[in-house]
C-alpha positions in Angstrom: 23.5 -1.4 -17.3 26.1 1.3 -17.1 28.8 0.8 -20.2 32.2 -0.5 -18.3 35.4 1.0 -19.0 37.5 1.0 -22.1 39.9 -2.0 -19.9 37.6 -4.9 -20.5 35.1 -4.0 -23.0 37.0 -6.4 -25.1 39.3 -9.4 -24.8 39.3 -11.5 -27.3 40.6 -15.3 -28.4 42.9 -15.1 -31.3 43.6 -18.6 -33.3 45.3 -20.7 -34.4 46.4 -24.5 -34.8 48.7 -26.6 -36.3 48.9 -29.6 -38.8 50.1 -29.4 -42.0 52.2 -32.5 -43.3 53.1 -32.3 -47.0 52.4 -28.9 -47.9 52.6 -28.2 -51.6 51.5 -24.7 -52.3 49.2 -23.1 -55.1 50.9 -20.0 -57.2 47.8 -18.5 -58.6 49.4 -16.2 -60.7 50.2 -16.3 -64.4 52.4 -19.1 -65.0 55.2 -16.3 -66.0 55.2 -14.9 -63.0 56.1 -17.9 -60.7 59.7 -18.1 -60.6 59.6 -19.7 -57.3 57.0 -21.8 -57.9 56.7 -23.9 -54.8 56.8 -27.4 -55.7 58.5 -28.7 -52.3 56.9 -29.7 -49.7 58.4 -29.5 -45.9 57.0 -33.0 -44.4 56.7 -36.0 -45.6 52.6 -37.0 -45.7 49.7 -35.1 -46.4 46.7 -34.2 -43.8 43.6 -35.2 -44.2 40.9 -33.7 -45.8 38.7 -31.0 -43.8 34.9 -30.5 -43.4 32.8 -27.8 -43.6 31.2 -27.4 -39.8 27.7 -26.6 -41.1 25.6 -28.3 -43.8 24.0 -25.6 -46.2 20.6 -24.7 -45.7 19.9 -26.4 -42.2 16.9 -24.7 -40.9 14.8 -25.8 -37.5 12.1 -24.5 -35.5 12.5 -24.0 -31.6 9.5 -23.9 -30.5 8.7 -26.2 -27.9 12.1 -27.2 -27.3 12.9 -29.0 -24.3 16.7 -30.3 -23.3 16.7 -33.2 -20.7 18.9 -36.5 -20.7 22.2 -37.8 -20.4 25.1 -38.7 -22.6 26.2 -42.0 -24.4 29.4 -41.5 -23.8 31.6 -41.8 -20.6 35.1 -40.4 -19.3 36.7 -43.6 -20.7 36.8 -42.8 -24.1 39.3 -39.5 -23.6 41.6 -42.1 -25.1 40.2 -41.0 -28.6 41.2 -37.6 -28.2 45.0 -38.0 -28.0 47.4 -35.6 -29.6 50.4 -35.6 -31.0 53.0 -32.8 -32.2 53.6 -33.0 -36.1 57.3 -31.9 -37.6 59.3 -29.4 -36.2 58.8 -26.3 -38.2 61.2 -24.0 -36.0 63.8 -24.2 -38.3 61.1 -22.7 -40.8 59.8 -20.2 -39.0 63.4 -18.5 -38.0 64.4 -18.6 -41.5 61.4 -16.5 -42.1 62.4 -14.4 -39.1 65.5 -13.1 -41.0 64.3 -12.9 -44.3 61.4 -10.8 -43.3 60.5 -7.5 -40.5 58.6 -8.4 -37.4 56.2 -6.5 -35.4 54.9 -7.0 -32.1 51.3 -7.4 -31.5 51.5 -4.2 -29.7 52.9 -2.0 -32.5 49.9 -3.6 -34.4 47.7 -2.0 -32.6 48.2 1.2 -32.9 46.0 3.5 -34.4 48.7 4.4 -37.1 48.8 0.6 -37.8 44.9 -0.5 -37.7 43.3 0.6 -41.0 39.3 -0.5 -40.4 36.7 1.1 -38.2 34.3 -0.6 -36.1 31.0 0.4 -34.9 30.4 0.0 -31.1 27.4 -0.8 -29.2 24.6 2.0 -30.0 26.8 2.6 -33.5 25.6 -0.6 -34.5 22.2 0.5 -35.2 18.8 -1.5 -34.2 19.0 -5.3 -32.6 17.7 -7.4 -35.3 19.6 -10.9 -35.2 18.9 -11.2 -31.0 15.6 -12.8 -29.1 13.7 -11.8 -26.2 15.8 -14.4 -23.7 19.2 -12.7 -23.6 20.1 -9.1 -24.6 23.6 -8.4 -26.0 25.4 -6.3 -23.2 28.1 -5.1 -25.8 27.8 -5.6 -29.6 30.8 -4.8 -32.1 29.8 -4.1 -35.9 32.1 -4.7 -39.3 33.2 -2.3 -41.5 30.8 -2.6 -44.4 32.5 -4.5 -46.9 33.6 -6.9 -44.2 30.0 -7.3 -42.5 28.3 -8.5 -46.1 31.5 -10.4 -47.5 30.1 -13.6 -49.1 34.1 -14.7 -49.1 35.2 -14.3 -45.4 33.0 -16.2 -43.2 33.6 -15.0 -39.2 33.9 -18.5 -36.7 36.0 -18.2 -34.0 36.9 -15.7 -31.1 39.2 -15.4 -28.2 41.3 -12.8 -26.3 43.1 -11.2 -23.2 41.0 -13.4 -20.8 42.2 -16.4 -22.5 45.7 -15.1 -22.9 46.6 -14.2 -19.5 45.1 -14.3 -16.2 45.7 -11.2 -15.1 44.0 -9.8 -18.4 46.9 -7.1 -19.7 48.7 -8.0 -22.5 52.3 -6.4 -22.5 52.1 -2.5 -21.8 49.4 -2.5 -24.5 46.0 0.0 -23.6 44.3 -1.4 -26.5 42.8 -5.2 -25.2 42.7 -6.6 -28.2 40.1 -8.9 -29.6 40.4 -11.4 -32.3 38.3 -13.4 -34.8 39.3 -15.8 -37.0 37.3 -16.0 -40.3 37.8 -18.5 -42.9 38.0 -18.3 -47.1 34.4 -19.8 -48.0 35.7 -19.6 -52.1 38.1 -22.0 -51.0 36.0 -25.2 -51.6 35.0 -25.4 -55.2 37.1 -22.2 -56.8 34.3 -20.8 -58.2 36.5 -19.3 -60.9 37.1 -22.6 -62.5 36.2 -23.3 -66.0 34.5 -26.7 -66.5 36.5 -28.1 -69.5 38.9 -25.3 -70.3 41.5 -23.5 -68.9 41.6 -22.6 -65.2 40.3 -18.7 -64.8 42.7 -18.7 -61.6 45.7 -18.6 -63.9 45.1 -15.6 -65.7 45.7 -12.4 -65.2 42.1 -11.2 -65.1 40.8 -13.5 -62.8 39.2 -12.2 -59.7 41.1 -11.7 -56.3 38.5 -14.2 -54.9 39.7 -17.0 -56.7 43.1 -17.3 -54.5 42.4 -19.4 -51.9 43.5 -17.4 -48.7 42.5 -20.0 -46.0 42.5 -18.0 -43.0 43.0 -14.5 -41.3 42.6 -13.2 -37.5 40.7 -9.3 -37.5 42.3 -8.0 -34.5 40.3 -5.1 -32.7 41.7 -2.5 -30.6 39.1 -2.0 -28.5 40.2 1.8 -27.3 40.3 3.2 -31.0 37.5 1.3 -32.5 39.1 0.2 -35.3 41.1 -3.7 -36.2 43.5 -5.1 -38.9 43.6 -8.4 -40.2 46.2 -10.9 -40.5 46.7 -13.7 -43.0 47.8 -17.1 -41.4 50.2 -18.7 -43.4 52.3 -22.1 -43.1 56.4 -21.8 -43.8 57.9 -24.2 -46.5 60.7 -24.7 -48.7 60.1 -23.6 -52.0 61.6 -25.6 -55.2 64.4 -22.8 -55.7 65.4 -24.1 -52.2 64.3 -20.5 -50.8 62.2 -20.3 -48.0 58.3 -19.3 -48.5 54.8 -19.7 -47.1 51.3 -20.0 -48.5 47.9 -19.5 -47.3 46.4 -22.3 -45.0 44.6 -25.3 -46.8 43.2 -29.0 -46.0 44.6 -30.7 -48.6 48.0 -29.1 -48.8 49.6 -31.5 -51.7 46.8 -31.5 -54.3 47.7 -28.8 -56.1 51.7 -28.4 -57.4 52.4 -25.9 -60.5 49.3 -25.7 -61.4 45.5 -25.7 -60.7 43.6 -28.3 -62.5 40.3 -29.6 -62.4 41.6 -32.5 -60.2 42.4 -30.6 -57.5 40.8 -27.0 -58.2 37.9 -28.3 -55.3 40.0 -27.8 -52.3 38.3 -27.6 -48.5 40.2 -24.9 -46.7 40.3 -25.1 -42.7 37.1 -23.9 -41.4 38.9 -22.2 -38.7 35.5 -23.3 -36.5 37.4 -22.5 -32.7 40.7 -20.9 -31.6 41.9 -19.8 -28.3 45.0 -17.8 -27.2 46.9 -18.7 -24.2 50.2 -16.9 -22.9 52.0 -16.7 -26.8 50.2 -19.7 -28.4 47.2 -19.4 -30.8 45.6 -22.6 -31.0 43.2 -22.6 -34.3 40.8 -25.7 -34.7 41.6 -27.8 -37.9 38.2 -29.8 -38.2 39.6 -33.1 -39.5 43.0 -33.4 -38.2 43.4 -31.4 -34.5 44.7 -28.1 -34.0 47.3 -25.9 -35.9 49.4 -23.5 -33.4 50.5 -20.0 -34.1 53.2 -17.7 -32.1 51.9 -14.4 -31.5 55.6 -13.0 -31.0 55.8 -13.8 -34.9 54.0 -11.4 -36.9 55.6 -10.7 -40.1 55.1 -7.2 -42.0 55.5 -6.9 -45.5 54.9 -2.9 -45.3 56.6 -1.6 -42.7 56.5 2.2 -44.2 53.2 1.8 -44.4 52.9 3.6 -48.3 51.4 0.5 -50.3 52.3 2.6 -53.2 56.2 1.8 -52.3 58.0 -1.8 -52.3 59.5 -2.0 -48.9 63.3 -3.7 -48.7 63.2 -7.0 -46.8 66.4 -7.7 -44.2 67.3 -10.9 -47.0 68.1 -8.3 -49.5 64.8 -8.8 -51.5 61.6 -6.6 -51.1 58.4 -7.0 -50.3 55.2 -5.9 -52.7 51.4 -5.6 -50.9 49.7 -4.3 -53.9 49.8 -7.9 -55.8 46.6 -9.8 -54.3 47.2 -12.9 -56.6 50.5 -13.7 -55.3 51.6 -15.5 -51.9 54.8 -16.1 -50.5 58.3 -15.7 -52.2 58.0 -15.3 -56.0 60.9 -14.1 -58.4 62.7 -12.5 -55.3 59.9 -10.4 -54.2 57.9 -11.5 -50.9 53.9 -11.4 -51.7 51.1 -12.0 -49.4 47.8 -11.5 -51.2 48.0 -7.9 -50.4 47.9 -8.7 -46.6 50.3 -6.3 -44.9 50.8 -8.9 -42.0 51.3 -12.7 -42.3 51.6 -14.9 -39.2 53.4 -18.2 -39.6 52.3 -21.9 -38.1 54.8 -23.0 -35.5 53.5 -26.2 -34.8 50.8 -28.9 -35.3 48.6 -31.0 -33.2 47.1 -33.6 -34.9 44.6 -36.7 -33.5 46.4 -40.1 -33.1 43.3 -42.3 -33.2 42.0 -43.3 -36.6 38.8 -42.4 -38.1 35.8 -44.1 -37.9 35.8 -46.3 -41.0 31.9 -44.5 -41.6 32.7 -40.9 -40.9 34.2 -39.8 -44.3 31.2 -38.1 -44.9 30.7 -34.0 -44.1 29.2 -33.6 -40.8 29.1 -37.2 -39.5 29.8 -38.3 -36.4 30.6 -41.4 -34.3 31.1 -42.1 -30.8 34.4 -44.0 -31.1 37.6 -43.1 -32.9 39.1 -39.8 -34.5 37.3 -37.3 -33.0 36.6 -33.8 -35.0 37.7 -30.2 -33.9 35.1 -28.4 -34.4 35.7 -25.5 -31.7 37.7 -24.1 -29.1 37.7 -22.4 -25.6 39.7 -22.1 -22.1 38.3 -22.4 -18.9 40.4 -20.7 -16.2 37.9 -21.3 -13.5 40.2 -24.0 -12.2 43.2 -25.4 -13.3 43.4 -23.8 -16.8 42.0 -26.2 -19.9 41.2 -26.1 -23.3 38.3 -27.5 -24.3 37.5 -29.0 -27.9 34.1 -30.5 -29.6 32.6 -31.8 -32.1 29.9 -29.8 -34.9 27.7 -33.1 -35.7 24.4 -32.9 -37.9 22.8 -36.6 -36.8 20.4 -35.4 -40.3 23.3 -36.6 -42.4 24.1 -40.0 -40.6 26.6 -41.3 -38.0 25.7 -42.5 -34.5 26.9 -39.5 -32.2 25.6 -35.9 -31.5 29.1 -35.0 -30.7 31.5 -35.3 -27.8 33.9 -32.8 -25.8 37.1 -33.4 -23.9 39.4 -31.3 -22.0 43.2 -30.6 -21.9 45.3 -29.4 -19.2 47.0 -26.2 -20.8 50.4 -27.5 -19.4 50.2 -30.9 -21.6 49.3 -28.6 -24.7 52.4 -26.4 -24.1 54.8 -29.4 -23.5 53.9 -30.4 -26.7 53.8 -27.4 -28.7 57.1 -26.6 -27.5 58.8 -30.4 -27.6 60.1 -32.4 -30.1 57.9 -34.1 -32.8 55.9 -37.0 -31.5 55.5 -35.3 -27.8 51.8 -36.5 -26.5 49.4 -34.4 -25.3 46.5 -36.6 -23.3 42.8 -35.4 -22.9 42.2 -35.9 -19.3 38.4 -35.8 -19.4 35.6 -36.7 -22.6 31.7 -36.9 -22.5 29.1 -37.5 -25.1 26.4 -34.5 -25.8 23.2 -35.7 -24.3 21.4 -37.8 -26.4 17.9 -36.8 -25.6 16.1 -33.4 -25.9 14.1 -32.8 -29.2 11.6 -29.8 -31.1 9.7 -31.0 -33.9 10.7 -34.3 -34.1 14.7 -33.1 -34.5 17.2 -33.8 -31.9 18.0 -30.3 -29.9 21.8 -32.0 -28.7 23.7 -31.3 -32.5 24.6 -28.8 -34.7 27.1 -27.3 -31.9 28.6 -24.4 -33.0 30.9 -23.8 -29.6 31.3 -24.7 -26.3 32.3 -22.9 -22.9 33.1 -24.6 -19.4 32.6 -22.2 -16.6 32.7 -22.4 -12.9 31.8 -26.5 -13.4 28.6 -25.9 -15.9 29.1 -26.7 -19.6 27.4 -24.0 -21.9 26.9 -24.7 -25.9 25.9 -22.8 -28.6 23.2 -24.4 -31.1 22.9 -23.3 -34.6 19.6 -23.3 -36.4 20.5 -22.0 -40.0 19.5 -18.4 -40.4 16.9 -18.5 -37.4 17.6 -17.8 -33.9 20.1 -20.3 -32.2 20.2 -21.4 -29.0 22.0 -21.6 -25.5 22.2 -25.0 -24.0 23.6 -26.3 -20.6 25.1 -29.1 -18.8 26.6 -30.4 -16.1 28.6 -33.8 -15.3 27.0 -36.2 -13.2 27.4 -39.9 -12.0 24.9 -41.9 -13.6 25.0 -45.5 -13.0 28.3 -45.3 -12.0 29.7 -43.1 -14.6 30.2 -39.6 -15.0 28.3 -38.3 -17.9 26.8 -34.4 -19.3 23.0 -34.2 -18.2 21.2 -31.3 -20.0 19.5 -28.7 -18.3 15.7 -28.2 -19.3 15.8 -24.7 -19.9 16.4 -23.7 -23.2 17.5 -20.1 -23.6 17.0 -18.2 -27.5 19.9 -16.7 -28.6 21.5 -14.6 -31.8 21.2 -15.6 -35.4 24.0 -17.3 -36.6 25.4 -18.3 -33.2 29.1 -19.5 -33.6 32.1 -19.9 -30.9 32.1 -18.7 -27.0 34.3 -16.9 -25.0 35.0 -15.5 -21.6 36.0 -12.4 -20.2 36.7 -12.9 -16.8 36.7 -8.9 -15.6 40.0 -10.3 -13.3 41.8 -7.1 -14.6 39.2 -4.7 -14.1 36.5 -5.6 -11.4 34.0 -5.6 -14.6 31.4 -8.6 -14.5 32.1 -11.7 -16.4 30.9 -11.7 -20.0 30.0 -14.8 -22.9 31.3 -13.7 -26.2 30.4 -15.1 -28.9 29.6 -13.6 -33.0 27.2 -14.2 -36.0 28.4 -15.4 -39.2 26.0 -14.7 -41.2 25.9 -11.8 -43.7 22.8 -9.5 -44.6 23.1 -11.0 -48.1 22.0 -14.6 -46.5 18.9 -13.6 -44.7 16.6 -9.9 -44.4 17.2 -10.6 -40.7 20.8 -11.6 -40.4 23.5 -9.0 -39.3 27.3 -10.3 -38.9 28.6 -9.0 -35.3 30.6 -9.8 -32.1 28.5 -9.5 -28.9 28.3 -10.7 -25.1 25.7 -11.7 -22.8 26.7 -10.6 -19.0 27.2 -13.8 -17.3 25.0 -13.5 -15.0 22.1 -13.0 -17.4 22.9 -16.4 -18.5 23.4 -17.6 -15.3 19.9 -16.3 -14.1 18.3 -18.0 -17.2 19.2 -21.7 -16.9 18.1 -21.0 -13.0 21.1 -21.3 -11.9 
């Protein structure tokens, strides 16, 4: 198949979601440098703990896999998926907007502002992570340090097809692709010395010691370059100054210093995201969604000269050479060394109570508060956000996972409405309960979902072995609507994650189903981090319809 034009080779999902209640940042600098130590939360209450979406070392063998059967959950449980907007952040975001320069995504994608090279298609070299059922159409490979990083792990993907129906973003011809990665160093602070001082507070501490949360990588599909943008949340610090910190799941645990009691914070996993209009919806596993605004990208180095601290509109300066500080410290703005940051503008939190037995990582239940592990957008009818749960039945619980859909009009209304505005799901289903291979359930460990023209597609992980792509349809069984699994199971790539679809509406190109791999080659000899697409016609044909 010939390679399509630059225009729709890429469009991706960018990220973000909202939920932070009661955030108290952590200064990872030496104590003397933290004059503006952020100790004042902007919103009462603390968010629930987050969970990693994939257990370590899971290994399955899919030989002889079959997939038939129906779900155990009907659409009547959509009420469990109700979302409510958190506290109003607009005033805080406005203060940041007045304090720091702003950049548009169109300008960010210019060659002079992108700073990392990606390999494309044949430039990625020998195919190593794919199996025989589905051959990739497009491949994007990271710059070497991002490809092998043990700190940053890619999870979520979105793009122009999600953002706008005509797949055109302003006047830009860059067709940005967005990938979210989480800081895998967040949980456990590996530099913490048991029984001694916290090495993260020392001037000699490693950069990886800082809990950076989540970043979004925006790819320019014309220049084949990209730029990382750090996601942050706004607050007023102990000096009554506007500031920001990186995203964490348990803000408020560490106050002025990091101690052993709060060192092991679980960071937000960002397992899925969708870019719709100006907003970026990012999965916050245990809580709901965190929301970001593509019009609010702050630039801490407008002259693009790292060696010179730039003046800021509030009369201070910004420093992008110091990689161990974040937010406003001693009247200087820091960002862990990132030129660009994007502040959270809203949060959407699940209203249902968590099942009393669901505190363990990877456990799921058929009722009560769901986890938000992956996210996608369905534009094949009325626009809907689709979310779902990663569950590991080997870890306990009674459900392989649930999925739900929300009209985008309801989510936009909640994001732009007052605190407490509700957004209701209009459908919810349990994943099929049958289908096995080697004595283990097939329908769990799901990392991504896509609903396309009425059919549902799921990415099933398989540790460091080839994953699977599954299909299901909604059918009426015993008087209730349920997800019914297709009998065919397709082999996908190693380390499969979130799903995203480009329709080609703005270019006339055939639809492509996009995903990405999370594992670095250091994890296994056959692993290689890539962003890739499958022709949707191949996917549909592989399932027989």
